[in-house]
Structures are given as C-alpha cells and as structure tokens.
C-alpha positions in Angstrom: -9.9 -18.0 -34.1 -6.6 -19.2 -35.8 -3.7 -20.6 -33.9 -2.2 -16.9 -34.4 -4.3 -15.4 -32.9 -4.9 -17.7 -29.9 -0.8 -17.8 -29.3 -1.2 -13.4 -29.4 -4.1 -13.7 -27.1 -2.6 -15.7 -24.6 0.4 -13.7 -24.6 -1.6 -10.6 -23.9 -3.3 -12.5 -21.0 -0.1 -13.4 -19.0 1.3 -9.6 -19.8 -1.8 -8.2 -18.7 -2.0 -10.7 -15.5 1.7 -9.7 -14.9 0.8 -5.8 -15.0 -1.9 -6.2 -12.6 -0.2 -8.3 -10.4 2.9 -6.0 -10.2 0.5 -2.5 -10.5 -1.4 -4.3 -7.0 1.6 -4.7 -5.4 3.2 -1.6 -6.1 -0.4 0.8 -5.0 0.0 -1.4 -1.4 3.3 -0.1 -1.2 2.1 3.3 -1.8 -0.6 3.5 0.4 0.9 2.2 3.4 4.5 3.2 3.0 3.9 5.9 5.6 3.0 3.5 8.3 3.7 0.3 7.8 6.2 -0.2 5.4 8.5 2.9 5.6 7.2 3.7 9.1 10.5 4.2 10.8 11.0 7.5 8.8 7.4 8.8 9.0 6.3 7.9 12.7 7.9 8.2 16.0 5.5 5.7 17.3 5.7 1.6 17.0 3.0 -0.7 15.8 1.0 -3.2 17.7 2.3 -6.9 17.0 -1.0 -7.6 15.8 -1.1 -5.1 12.8 2.2 -5.7 12.0 1.0 -9.5 11.6 -1.8 -8.2 9.3 0.5 -6.5 7.3 3.1 -8.9 7.1 0.0 -11.7 5.7 -1.8 -8.9 3.5 1.6 -8.2 1.4 2.1 -12.5 1.5 -1.1 -12.2 -0.4 -0.1 -9.8 -3.2 4.0 -11.1 -3.2 1.6 -14.9 -4.1 -0.5 -13.3 -6.7 2.7 -12.3 -8.0 4.5 -15.2 -7.7 1.6 -17.4 -9.2 1.3 -14.9 -12.0 5.4 -15.5 -13.0 4.9 -19.4 -12.3 2.2 -19.5 -15.2 3.8 -17.0 -17.5 6.4 -19.8 -17.3 4.6 -22.8 -17.8 5.1 -24.2 -14.5 1.9 -25.8 -13.7 3.6 -28.1 -11.4 4.7 -25.5 -8.6 1.4 -23.6 -9.7 -0.3 -26.0 -8.3 1.7 -26.6 -5.3 1.9 -22.6 -4.5 -2.0 -22.6 -4.6 -2.3 -24.5 -1.3 0.2 -21.9 0.2 -2.4 -18.9 -1.2 -5.0 -20.4 0.4 -3.5 -20.7 3.3 -2.8 -17.2 2.9 -6.5 -16.1 1.5 -7.6 -17.5 5.3 -4.9 -15.9 7.2 -6.5 -12.2 5.6 -9.6 -12.8 6.8 -8.8 -13.7 9.8 -6.1 -11.3 10.6 -8.6 -8.7 9.2 -11.6 -9.5 11.4 -8.9 -9.4 14.3 -7.6 -6.2 13.8 -11.3 -4.8 12.9 -12.7 -6.2 16.3 -9.5 -4.9 18.4 -10.6 -1.3 17.4 -13.8 -1.7 19.1 -11.9 -3.7 22.1 -8.6 -1.0 22.4 -11.1 1.8 22.0 -13.7 0.4 25.6 -10.5 -0.8 27.1 -8.4 2.7 26.7 -12.2 4.3 28.8 -14.0 5.7 25.5 -18.0 5.4 25.7 -18.1 2.6 23.1 -21.7 1.3 24.4 -22.8 4.6 24.7 -21.8 5.5 21.3 -23.0 2.2 19.5 -24.1 4.1 16.1 -20.9 5.5 15.7 -18.6 2.6 16.3 -20.6 0.7 14.3 -20.6 3.0 11.6 -16.6 2.7 11.9 -16.0 -1.1 12.3 -18.3 -2.0 9.7 -16.6 0.6 7.2 -13.5 -1.2 8.3 -14.5 -4.8 7.4 -16.6 -4.0 4.2 -13.6 -5.0 1.9 -13.0 -7.7 3.6 -16.5 -9.1 3.2 -16.3 -8.2 -0.4 -12.8 -10.3 -0.2 -14.0 -12.7 1.8 -16.9 -13.3 -1.0 -14.4 -13.2 -3.9 -11.6 -15.6 -2.3 -14.1 -18.4 -1.4 -15.5 -18.6 -4.9 -11.6 -18.7 -6.4 -11.2 -21.4 -4.4 -14.3 -23.5 -5.5 -13.2 -22.7 -8.8 -9.7 -23.7 -9.3 -10.4 -26.2 -12.1 -11.9 -23.2 -14.6 -9.1 -21.2 -14.5 -11.1 -17.9 -16.2 -12.9 -17.7 -14.0 -10.8 -18.9 -11.2 -8.2 -15.8 -12.2 -10.7 -13.2 -12.2 -12.5 -13.9 -9.1 -8.3 -13.7 -7.6 -8.0 -10.6 -9.5 -11.1 -9.2 -8.3 -10.2 -10.6 -4.6 -7.3 -8.5 -4.8 -8.6 -5.2 -6.2 -11.3 -5.4 -3.1 -8.4 -5.7 -0.6 -6.7 -2.4 -1.9 -9.4 -0.1 -0.9 -7.7 0.5 2.5 -4.0 1.1 1.1 -5.6 3.6 -1.4 -7.4 5.3 1.4 -4.2 6.4 3.1 -2.3 6.7 -0.1 -1.7 10.9 0.6 0.8 11.6 -1.8 -0.5 14.1 -4.1 -0.9 17.8 -3.0 -3.8 18.4 0.0 -6.0 19.7 -2.6 -9.8 20.2 -2.7 -11.8 19.0 -5.4 -15.1 20.4 -5.7 -15.3 21.2 -1.7 -15.4 17.9 -0.7 -13.4 15.1 -2.2 -9.7 15.7 -1.7 -7.4 15.1 -4.6 -5.6 12.2 -3.0 -9.3 10.2 -2.4 -10.3 11.4 -5.8 -7.3 9.7 -7.6 -6.5 7.0 -5.2 -9.6 6.1 -3.7 -11.9 6.6 -6.5 -9.6 6.5 -9.4 -7.9 3.4 -8.9 -10.6 1.2 -7.4 -13.1 2.4 -10.3 -9.8 2.0 -13.3 -8.8 -1.1 -11.9 -12.2 -3.5 -12.9 -13.3 -1.6 -15.8 -9.3 -2.4 -17.0 -10.3 -6.6 -16.8 -13.5 -5.4 -18.4 -11.2 -3.9 -21.6 -9.3 -6.8 -21.0 -12.2 -9.2 -21.6 -13.6 -6.9 -24.9 -9.7 -6.9 -26.2 -9.3 -10.5 -26.1 -12.7 -12.3 -26.3 -14.6 -9.6 -27.7 -17.0 -10.1 -25.3 -17.3 -9.4 -21.4 -16.4 -13.0 -19.4 -19.1 -13.6 -16.6 -17.2 -13.1 -14.1 -16.5 -9.9 -15.3 -20.2 -8.7 -15.1 -21.1 -10.5 -11.7 -17.5 -9.0 -10.4 -17.8 -5.3 -11.3 -21.0 -5.1 -9.2 -20.3 -6.7 -6.8 -16.8 -4.7 -5.7 -18.5 -1.5 -6.4 -21.7 -2.2 -4.6 -21.1 -4.7 -1.8 -18.6 -2.9 -0.1 -21.0 0.3 0.0 -24.0 -2.0 1.2 -22.3 -3.0 4.1 -20.5 0.3 5.4 -23.8 1.5 4.9 -27.0 -0.3 5.9 -25.3 -3.2 7.9 -24.2 -0.7 10.6 -27.6 0.2 11.1 -29.1 -2.6 11.5 -29.9 -5.0 14.5 -27.1 -7.6 13.2 -24.2 -5.3 13.4 -25.3 -2.9 16.4 -25.3 -6.4 18.1 -21.9 -7.5 16.8 -19.9 -4.1 18.3 -21.7 -4.2 21.5 -20.8 -8.0 22.1 -17.0 -6.7 21.1 -17.4 -3.8 23.7 -18.1 -6.5 26.3 -15.4 -8.8 24.9 -12.9 -6.7 27.2 
C-alpha cells in the first residue's frame, strides 16, 4: 500500500467514524425524543429522577463518542487521552445507572402492589430483556478499556458497545405509520429495531473490506456477540435458577 493510498484510507476512516458517531447520536434522539428529550410536548406526566439521570448519562456517552471522534479527526491526541478518562467514568456510570434503572422496575412493581413473586417468570422475562443490551455493552466496554493501546481494536469495541445500547432507543422509535408487516412485525420495529441494528454492524464490516481488504478480527468477534448475546440473555437467562433468583431478590428488596 503506497503512501497516497494510506492517506486516503485514513481520511475515509475518520469520515466513517464521524458519520457513525453523528448517526448514533441522531438515532438516540429519534428513539427517545417523545419520552425524554421532548417529553413536555408528548407526555403530560413527569419522569422519575433516576430515569432522568439515566437519560442524561446515556446521552453523555454518545456525546463523548462524538467529541472523541472529533478530537481524533483533528489530531488532538493529548486531549483525546485526557477525555478518555472521562469516557471511562461515563461508561461505568452507564452500567451502574442501567442496572439500577432495570432493577427499579421490579422494586416499583412490588411496591405498587403487583404480585411479582407470584409471576416470577413473566417479570424475569421483562427484567432480563431490559438488561440484555447492557450486558453486551458491559462486555464490549470492558474490552475497549483494556485495548486503549491498540487503536484499531479499541475504536471498534467502542463502536460495538455504542451500537449495543442503541436497541432500547430503536424499540421506541415510533415515527413511521403504524403498519403491520407480515402479520407480526410493525413497520417501525422492522425499520428501526431490526433494520438499524443489523445495518450498523454490517456497515463496519463493509468499512473493513474497503479500507483493509479484509475483515478486522474485532468485527469478526463483534457482530456475532452483538446479535447473539442479547438474544441469549433475554431468552435463556430468565428461565434459569440464577435469572429467577435475581428477580426474586429484587422483589424482596422493597
């Protein structure tokens, strides 16, 4: 690969990273604008303080991704490294607030008089479905933190972590007509939850092929984990002794 080709690939990589960061931030806004960002225009009720905090933390993650991308694009390496420590703190806060938010749904249900203990299987399904993107994020974030000295790997793990946490936003993106496709999938679910969540990782794969002429090892690992791990957590764990025990413990923690 000659010098000119290397420069072109580097420019393409920085442009792709910027488009991805901007796209993720936009998609988060699309998904949560009725229930969080523009809630006063769509809802007559307020939002619990822990949920507001969680929303701010999640937004901070995607804003930080954009900031870091811009710093790399402008070769501000010193600031990129400094901001990286803040990014790690935000990532840890994402994990903590995510688990707290998911757990609070069980606690609130029990406190409101609902029979959580009598319907453990149903509440276990709900709880583990809610935390499945968080489990995936935690794994990618942990590996990304451990690979900061390997930029190609680090950036891809950050990308996959960011995509993993996009699923809750996409499942709430109801901006298209309420049309059912194939008798089961709603048009919004088809376009956002399935379309976007599959398009983004395969866009990374296409980017690898264009810039490297081969698929990066992180992409090879990341796509199956991104697609498969949430399904495993949301469909298998809820019906295990461990999965039910966690929900039972939360219900008794009131």
